[in-house]
C-alpha positions as CSV (number, residue, x, y, z in Angstrom):
1,M,-5.7,-17.3,-18.7
2,Q,-9.0,-17.2,-17.0
3,G,-10.2,-13.6,-16.2
4,P,-11.2,-12.4,-12.8
5,E,-14.7,-13.0,-11.4
6,V,-17.2,-10.2,-11.7
7,L,-19.9,-9.0,-9.3
8,S,-22.0,-6.3,-10.5
9,F,-24.8,-4.3,-8.6
10,K,-27.0,-1.2,-9.0
11,L,-25.5,1.9,-7.4
12,L,-28.1,3.2,-4.9
13,N,-28.0,6.9,-3.9
14,H,-30.5,6.7,-1.1
15,G,-28.8,6.6,2.3
16,A,-25.4,6.1,0.6
17,V,-22.1,7.7,1.3
18,T,-19.0,8.0,-1.0
19,F,-15.9,6.5,0.6
20,A,-12.7,6.2,-1.5
21,G,-14.8,6.3,-4.7
22,R,-17.4,3.8,-3.6
23,H,-21.0,4.3,-2.4
24,A,-21.9,2.4,0.8
25,R,-24.9,2.5,3.0
26,R,-24.3,3.5,6.7
27,V,-25.7,1.1,9.3
28,N,-26.5,2.7,12.7
29,G,-25.5,0.8,15.8
30,E,-29.1,-0.2,16.8
31,E,-29.8,-1.8,13.4
32,L,-26.4,-3.5,13.2
33,E,-27.0,-5.1,16.6
34,R,-30.5,-6.4,15.5
35,I,-28.9,-7.8,12.2
36,L,-26.1,-9.5,14.2
37,A,-28.5,-11.0,16.8
38,L,-30.7,-12.4,14.0
39,H,-27.6,-13.7,12.3
40,A,-26.3,-15.5,15.5
41,A,-29.7,-17.2,15.7
42,F,-29.4,-18.1,11.9
43,V,-25.9,-19.8,12.5
44,A,-27.4,-21.6,15.6
45,H,-30.3,-22.8,13.5
46,A,-32.7,-21.1,16.0
47,P,-36.2,-20.1,15.1
48,G,-36.5,-16.6,13.6
49,G,-32.8,-16.5,12.6
50,R,-31.8,-14.5,9.4
51,R,-28.6,-14.4,7.5
52,A,-26.9,-11.1,7.8
53,I,-26.9,-9.3,4.4
54,L,-24.4,-6.4,4.8
55,K,-23.2,-6.0,1.3
56,F,-22.2,-2.6,0.2
57,T,-22.6,-1.2,3.8
58,N,-20.2,1.2,5.6
59,L,-18.9,-0.5,8.7
60,S,-15.6,1.2,8.8
61,G,-14.2,1.8,12.3
62,R,-16.7,-0.4,14.0
63,D,-15.8,-2.9,16.8
64,L,-16.9,-6.3,15.6
65,S,-14.3,-8.2,17.5
66,G,-15.3,-11.8,18.5
67,R,-18.7,-11.4,16.6
68,C,-20.3,-14.3,14.6
69,L,-20.4,-13.4,11.0
70,A,-20.1,-17.0,9.6
71,E,-21.7,-17.2,6.2
72,A,-22.6,-13.5,6.2
73,D,-22.7,-11.5,3.0
74,L,-20.4,-8.5,3.2
75,S,-19.8,-8.2,-0.5
76,G,-18.3,-4.8,-1.3
77,A,-18.5,-3.6,2.3
78,L,-16.3,-0.9,3.6
79,L,-14.5,-2.4,6.6
80,R,-11.6,0.1,6.8
81,R,-10.0,0.2,10.3
82,T,-12.7,-2.3,11.5
83,N,-11.8,-4.3,14.5
84,L,-12.6,-8.0,13.6
85,A,-10.1,-9.6,16.0
86,G,-11.4,-13.1,16.9
87,A,-14.4,-12.8,14.6
88,D,-15.9,-15.8,13.1
89,L,-16.1,-15.2,9.3
90,R,-16.2,-18.8,8.1
91,D,-17.8,-19.2,4.8
92,A,-18.4,-15.5,4.8
93,T,-18.8,-13.6,1.5
94,L,-16.2,-10.7,1.4
95,F,-16.1,-10.4,-2.4
96,G,-14.6,-6.9,-3.2
97,A,-14.7,-5.8,0.5
98,D,-12.3,-3.0,1.6
99,L,-10.5,-4.3,4.7
100,T,-7.7,-1.7,4.6
101,R,-5.9,-1.4,8.0
102,S,-8.6,-3.7,9.6
103,D,-7.6,-5.9,12.5
104,L,-8.3,-9.5,11.8
105,T,-5.9,-11.0,14.5
106,G,-7.0,-14.5,15.4
107,A,-10.1,-14.3,13.2
108,C,-11.5,-17.4,11.4
109,L,-11.8,-16.8,7.6
110,E,-11.9,-20.6,6.8
111,S,-13.3,-21.0,3.3
112,A,-14.2,-17.4,3.0
113,D,-14.8,-15.8,-0.4
114,M,-12.4,-12.8,-0.5
115,R,-12.0,-12.5,-4.2
116,G,-11.0,-8.9,-5.1
117,A,-10.7,-7.9,-1.5
118,T,-8.4,-5.0,-0.4
119,L,-6.4,-5.9,2.7
120,R,-3.7,-3.3,2.4
121,D,-1.9,-2.9,5.7
122,A,-4.4,-5.2,7.5
123,T,-3.3,-7.3,10.5
124,L,-4.1,-10.9,10.2
125,I,-1.8,-12.4,12.8
126,R,-2.7,-16.0,13.6
127,C,-5.6,-15.9,11.5
128,N,-7.3,-19.1,10.2
129,M,-7.5,-18.7,6.5
130,L,-7.8,-22.4,5.6
131,R,-9.0,-22.8,2.0
132,V,-9.7,-19.0,1.8
133,D,-10.3,-17.8,-1.8
134,L,-8.3,-14.7,-2.5
135,R,-8.2,-14.9,-6.3
136,E,-9.1,-11.9,-8.6
137,G,-12.4,-10.3,-8.5
138,V,-14.0,-7.2,-9.9
139,L,-16.8,-5.1,-8.5
140,M,-18.8,-3.5,-11.2
141,A,-21.4,-0.6,-10.6
142,S,-24.4,-0.1,-12.8
143,E,-25.0,3.7,-13.4
144,G,-27.6,4.7,-16.0
145,G,-27.5,1.4,-17.8
146,N,-23.6,1.5,-18.0
147,L,-21.2,-0.6,-15.9
148,R,-18.1,0.8,-14.4
149,Q,-15.3,-1.0,-12.4
150,M,-15.0,0.0,-8.8
151,H,-11.3,-0.8,-8.5
152,A,-8.3,0.2,-10.7
153,D,-7.6,-3.5,-11.0
154,G,-9.4,-6.7,-10.1
155,G,-6.5,-8.3,-8.2
156,T,-6.8,-9.0,-4.5
157,T,-4.5,-6.4,-2.6
158,M,-2.8,-7.3,0.6
159,H,0.0,-4.7,0.2
160,G,1.9,-4.4,3.6
161,A,-0.6,-6.8,5.3
162,V,0.6,-8.5,8.5
163,L,-0.2,-12.2,8.4
164,T,2.4,-13.7,10.9
165,G,1.6,-17.2,11.9
166,A,-1.6,-17.4,9.7
167,N,-3.0,-20.7,8.6
168,M,-3.5,-20.3,4.8
169,R,-3.2,-24.0,3.9
170,R,-4.9,-24.8,0.5
171,A,-5.7,-21.1,-0.2
172,R,-6.5,-19.9,-3.7
173,L,-4.2,-16.9,-4.1
174,S,-3.5,-16.6,-7.9
175,N,-2.7,-13.0,-9.0
176,I,-2.7,-11.6,-5.4
177,V,-0.7,-8.7,-4.5
178,L,1.4,-9.3,-1.3
179,M,4.1,-6.6,-1.8
180,H,5.9,-5.8,1.4
181,A,3.5,-8.1,3.3
182,D,4.7,-9.8,6.6
183,L,4.2,-13.6,6.0
184,R,6.7,-14.8,8.6
185,D,5.8,-18.5,9.6
186,V,2.6,-18.5,7.6
187,D,1.4,-22.0,6.7
188,L,0.7,-22.0,3.0
189,R,1.0,-25.7,2.3
190,G,-0.7,-26.8,-0.8
191,S,-1.9,-23.3,-1.8
192,L,-2.3,-21.9,-5.4
193,M,0.0,-18.7,-5.7
194,A,0.4,-18.5,-9.6
195,R,1.4,-15.1,-10.7
196,A,1.3,-13.7,-7.2
197,N,3.3,-10.5,-6.6
198,L,5.4,-11.0,-3.5
199,T,7.9,-8.4,-4.1
200,K,10.0,-7.6,-1.1
201,A,7.6,-9.6,1.2
202,D,8.9,-11.4,4.3
203,L,8.4,-15.0,4.2
204,T,10.9,-16.0,6.8
205,G,10.0,-19.5,8.2
206,C,7.0,-19.8,5.8
207,N,5.8,-23.3,4.9
208,L,5.5,-23.3,1.2
209,H,5.5,-27.0,0.7
210,G,3.8,-28.1,-2.5
211,V,2.8,-24.5,-3.4
212,D,2.3,-23.6,-7.0
213,L,4.2,-20.4,-7.5
214,T,4.3,-20.5,-11.4
215,G,5.2,-17.1,-12.8
216,A,5.1,-15.4,-9.4
217,N,7.2,-12.3,-8.7
218,M,9.3,-12.9,-5.7
219,T,11.9,-10.2,-6.3
220,G,13.9,-9.4,-3.1
221,V,11.8,-11.7,-0.8
222,L,13.0,-13.0,2.4
223,L,12.8,-16.8,2.3
224,S,15.2,-17.5,5.2
225,G,14.2,-20.8,6.8
226,A,11.3,-21.2,4.5
227,I,10.1,-24.7,3.5
228,L,9.8,-24.8,-0.3
229,T,9.9,-28.6,-0.7
230,E,8.1,-29.9,-3.7
231,A,7.1,-26.3,-4.7
232,T,6.4,-25.4,-8.3
233,L,8.7,-22.6,-9.3
234,V,8.4,-22.4,-13.2
235,G,9.0,-18.8,-14.2
236,V,9.4,-17.4,-10.8
237,Q,11.3,-14.2,-10.5
238,L,13.6,-14.7,-7.4
239,E,16.1,-11.9,-8.1
240,G,17.8,-10.7,-5.0
241,A,15.9,-13.3,-2.8
242,N,17.4,-14.5,0.5
243,L,17.2,-18.4,0.6
244,L,19.6,-19.0,3.6
245,G,18.3,-21.9,5.7
246,A,15.4,-22.6,3.1
247,L,14.6,-26.3,2.6
248,L,14.5,-26.9,-1.1
249,D,14.2,-30.6,-1.4
250,G,12.3,-31.5,-4.6
251,A,12.0,-27.9,-5.8
252,N,13.0,-27.3,-9.3
253,L,14.8,-24.0,-9.6
254,S,16.2,-24.5,-13.1
255,L,13.5,-22.4,-14.8
256,A,13.4,-19.5,-12.2
257,N,15.3,-16.3,-12.3
258,M,18.0,-16.8,-9.8
259,S,20.2,-13.7,-10.3
260,N,21.7,-12.2,-7.1
261,V,19.9,-14.9,-5.0
262,I,21.5,-15.5,-1.5
263,L,22.1,-19.2,-1.3
264,P,24.3,-21.3,1.1
265,R,28.0,-20.9,0.2
266,R,31.0,-23.0,-0.1
267,L,33.5,-22.5,2.7
268,E,36.3,-20.4,1.2
269,R,38.9,-21.1,3.9
270,N,40.0,-24.4,5.3
271,I,37.7,-25.1,8.3
272,Q,40.7,-26.0,10.5
273,D,42.0,-22.5,9.9
274,V,38.6,-21.1,10.9
275,L,38.7,-23.1,14.1
276,L,42.3,-22.2,15.0
277,Q,41.5,-18.5,14.5
278,H,38.4,-18.8,16.6
279,A,40.3,-20.5,19.4
280,R,42.7,-17.6,19.5
281,W,39.7,-15.2,19.5
282,I,38.2,-17.0,22.6
283,T,41.4,-17.3,24.7
284,S,42.4,-13.7,24.0
285,N,38.9,-12.4,24.8
286,G,38.7,-11.0,21.2
287,L,42.1,-9.2,21.2
288,S,43.6,-11.6,18.6
289,G,42.5,-14.2,16.2
290,Q,39.1,-14.0,14.5
291,R,35.6,-14.9,15.5
292,A,34.2,-17.8,13.4
293,D,31.6,-16.4,11.0
294,L,30.1,-19.4,9.1
295,T,27.0,-17.6,8.1
296,G,25.4,-19.5,5.2
297,A,28.3,-21.9,5.0
298,D,27.7,-25.4,3.6
299,L,29.1,-27.8,6.2
300,T,27.1,-30.9,5.2
301,D,28.6,-34.1,6.5
302,L,31.5,-32.6,8.2
303,D,33.0,-34.2,11.2
304,L,33.3,-31.4,13.8
305,G,33.1,-33.6,16.8
306,G,34.3,-31.9,20.1
307,V,35.2,-28.6,18.3
308,D,34.9,-25.3,20.2
309,L,32.6,-22.9,18.3
310,S,31.4,-21.0,21.3
311,A,29.8,-17.7,20.4
312,A,30.4,-18.5,16.6
313,V,28.1,-17.3,13.9
314,L,26.5,-20.0,12.0
315,K,23.2,-18.4,10.9
316,G,21.6,-20.1,8.0
317,A,24.5,-22.6,7.6
318,V,23.9,-26.0,6.3
319,L,24.9,-28.6,8.9
320,R,22.9,-31.5,7.4
321,S,24.2,-34.9,8.7
322,A,27.2,-33.2,10.2
323,I,28.8,-34.6,13.3
324,L,29.0,-32.1,16.2
325,D,28.9,-34.5,19.3
326,K,30.4,-33.1,22.3
327,A,31.0,-29.7,20.5
328,S,30.9,-26.4,22.4
329,L,28.3,-24.2,20.7
330,A,27.4,-22.2,23.8
331,M,26.1,-18.7,23.0
332,A,26.5,-19.5,19.3
333,D,24.1,-18.2,16.6
334,L,22.4,-21.2,14.9
335,S,19.3,-19.6,13.9
336,L,17.8,-20.7,10.5
337,V,20.3,-23.6,10.2
338,D,19.5,-26.6,8.1
339,A,20.7,-29.2,10.7
340,R,18.5,-32.2,9.7
341,Q,20.0,-35.6,10.8
342,V,22.8,-33.6,12.7
343,N,24.6,-35.4,15.6
344,L,24.7,-33.0,18.6
345,S,24.8,-35.7,21.2
346,G,26.4,-34.3,24.3
347,A,27.0,-30.9,22.8
348,D,26.9,-27.7,24.8
349,L,24.3,-25.5,23.5
350,R,23.7,-23.4,26.5
351,G,22.5,-19.9,25.6
352,A,22.6,-20.7,21.9
353,Q,20.2,-19.1,19.4
354,L,18.5,-21.8,17.5
355,E,15.2,-19.9,16.4
356,R,13.7,-21.5,13.3
357,A,16.4,-24.1,13.2
358,S,15.5,-27.3,11.2
359,L,16.6,-30.1,13.4
360,N,14.4,-32.9,11.9
361,G,15.6,-36.3,13.0
362,A,18.6,-34.7,14.9
363,M,20.5,-36.9,17.4
364,M,20.6,-34.7,20.5
365,V,21.1,-37.2,23.3
366,G,22.1,-35.6,26.5
367,V,22.5,-32.2,24.9
368,H,23.3,-29.3,27.5
369,A,20.7,-26.7,26.5
370,G,20.1,-25.1,29.9
371,P,20.7,-21.4,30.6
372,M,24.1,-19.9,30.3
373,P,25.2,-18.1,33.5
374,I,26.4,-14.6,32.7
375,R,28.3,-12.7,35.3
376,G,26.5,-9.7,36.6
377,H,23.4,-10.5,34.5
378,S,20.6,-13.0,34.5
379,D,21.2,-16.4,33.1
380,W,20.8,-16.5,29.2
381,P,18.3,-19.2,28.1
382,T,18.7,-21.4,25.1
383,N,16.3,-20.2,22.3
384,L,14.6,-23.0,20.3
385,S,11.5,-20.9,19.6
386,L,9.8,-22.0,16.1
387,A,12.5,-24.7,15.8
388,R,11.6,-27.8,13.8
389,L,12.5,-30.9,15.9
390,P,10.1,-33.7,14.5
391,S,11.5,-37.2,15.3
392,A,14.6,-35.6,17.0
393,C,16.1,-37.8,19.9
394,L,16.4,-35.6,23.0
395,T,16.6,-38.3,25.6
396,D,18.4,-37.0,28.8
397,A,18.5,-33.6,27.3
398,E,19.1,-30.7,29.6
399,L,16.5,-28.1,28.5
400,M,15.9,-26.2,31.8
401,H,14.3,-22.8,31.2
402,A,14.7,-23.2,27.4
403,T,12.4,-21.3,25.1
404,L,10.6,-23.8,22.9
405,E,7.7,-21.6,22.0
406,R,5.8,-22.9,18.9
407,A,8.6,-25.4,18.3
408,D,7.6,-28.6,16.4
409,L,8.4,-31.6,18.6
410,T,6.1,-34.0,16.7
411,G,7.4,-37.6,17.3
412,A,10.3,-36.4,19.3
413,D,11.9,-38.5,22.0
414,L,12.0,-36.6,25.2
415,R,12.3,-39.4,27.7
416,Y,14.2,-38.4,30.8
417,A,14.7,-34.9,29.4
418,D,14.8,-32.0,31.9
419,L,12.3,-29.3,30.9
420,T,12.0,-27.7,34.2
421,G,10.8,-24.1,33.8
422,A,10.9,-24.3,30.0
423,C,8.5,-22.3,27.8
424,L,6.6,-24.7,25.5
425,R,3.6,-22.3,24.6
426,E,2.0,-23.4,21.5
427,A,4.4,-26.1,20.9
428,R,3.4,-29.2,19.1
429,L,4.0,-32.6,20.8
430,Q,1.8,-35.1,19.0
431,G,3.5,-38.4,19.2
432,A,6.3,-37.3,21.4
433,R,7.7,-39.6,24.1
434,L,7.5,-37.9,27.4
435,E,8.2,-40.8,29.8
436,D,10.0,-39.7,33.0
437,A,10.4,-36.2,31.4
438,M,10.7,-33.4,34.0
439,L,8.2,-30.6,33.3
440,D,7.9,-28.9,36.7
441,D,7.0,-25.2,36.2
442,A,7.1,-25.7,32.4
443,D,4.7,-23.3,30.5
444,L,2.5,-25.6,28.3
445,T,-0.1,-22.9,27.5
446,D,-1.9,-23.8,24.3
447,C,0.5,-26.7,23.7
448,T,-1.0,-29.4,21.4
449,G,-0.6,-33.1,21.6
450,V,-0.1,-33.6,25.3
451,T,-2.3,-34.2,28.3
452,Y,-1.8,-34.4,32.0
453,E,-3.2,-37.5,33.4
454,V,-3.7,-39.3,36.9
455,S,-3.3,-43.0,36.7
456,S,-5.1,-45.6,38.9
457,T,-2.1,-45.7,41.1
458,A,-2.4,-41.9,41.7
459,A,0.9,-41.4,39.8
460,R,0.7,-38.2,37.7
461,G,2.5,-37.2,34.6
462,W,2.4,-35.9,31.1
463,R,1.4,-37.9,28.2
464,S,1.6,-37.3,24.5
465,D,-1.7,-37.8,22.6
């Protein structure tokens, strides 16, 4: 196994302070502003520009939000509790930097060198970490002709870090420590995570397609709704992991430790008995019968057309290719379901919970997914946030005031759909068909793949790019 990269330097005492066992030179505000101004000119290729060399400096607690630090050298820098929200750190060198509890929300770290960095309890929500290098790295200090290691270990530490929604495609993360980290909905497609320590991390909805997880420790991880298609899982420790709603096509689990793993289950009772008891529960207002709890149940290919499963619990269930046309699923919990190629045409989904549902290629013609009127309360909208709906057929669908925030509607057919007042913030609509769709008062903030155009005849409408 290849060892960690090593970066050595001479330990300077002049103007240095000790911080968590490390010496770092303080930079005053005036000097920092001068360095950043020259660096901005350097990045812009303006005359007199100079690359920022801030290695082994103490910038802890500083406000560097939105600043341009692309290609800057911050090797070994102390950046604890530093505000780097929205900062441009593309191609920056952060080898061995200490970013403990720093705020990197919305920052750009594309292709940054972060080997051996410490990101314990850091916030990296919606951070762009495309091709970032977070492999092992060791800082070595030279004192009296002798070298000593600055860290107890050379692994990159992100213990407890919050990376929700970050883009980490093709990142190099071998041997990284991500224990207890929040990786919900992170895009890790094609990344290298061999021997990573992900113990008890939350990877709900995470895209791990094609990721190399050879020898990784994923004990107790939450992988609900995660995409693990074509992932390499040789020697992975998955003891106690939750895989409800996870997509595992092409993933070989035969050489992984699967003890106590939570997976979709076979239905122990006859489905007709479940439906009968649920019908009694509905008609008696919960006084008799039993609410249908089909959490994690494998209902693949079942014909449930026209059934009444209103307010039923189907969280993480497998409904792949099932028939549920004209079924009543109002107020039901369908979050994290694997419902690829399901038939929900004409179904009642008013007020249903479909967060992170996988509905790729689903037939949802004329589906009723508007708000559910609640007596004495505000109408309850249907929740399709973070749902996967690529190539789904939603023609004539009623989606008034539905929540489709960050939903994937790539290539979906939304012709004649009523999306009046719907929330489509950050939704993906590349290739979607929107002819005659109603989008009055819809929130399309940061929505991708759609433009509003005025034709030569002055007719206006939304068009997918």
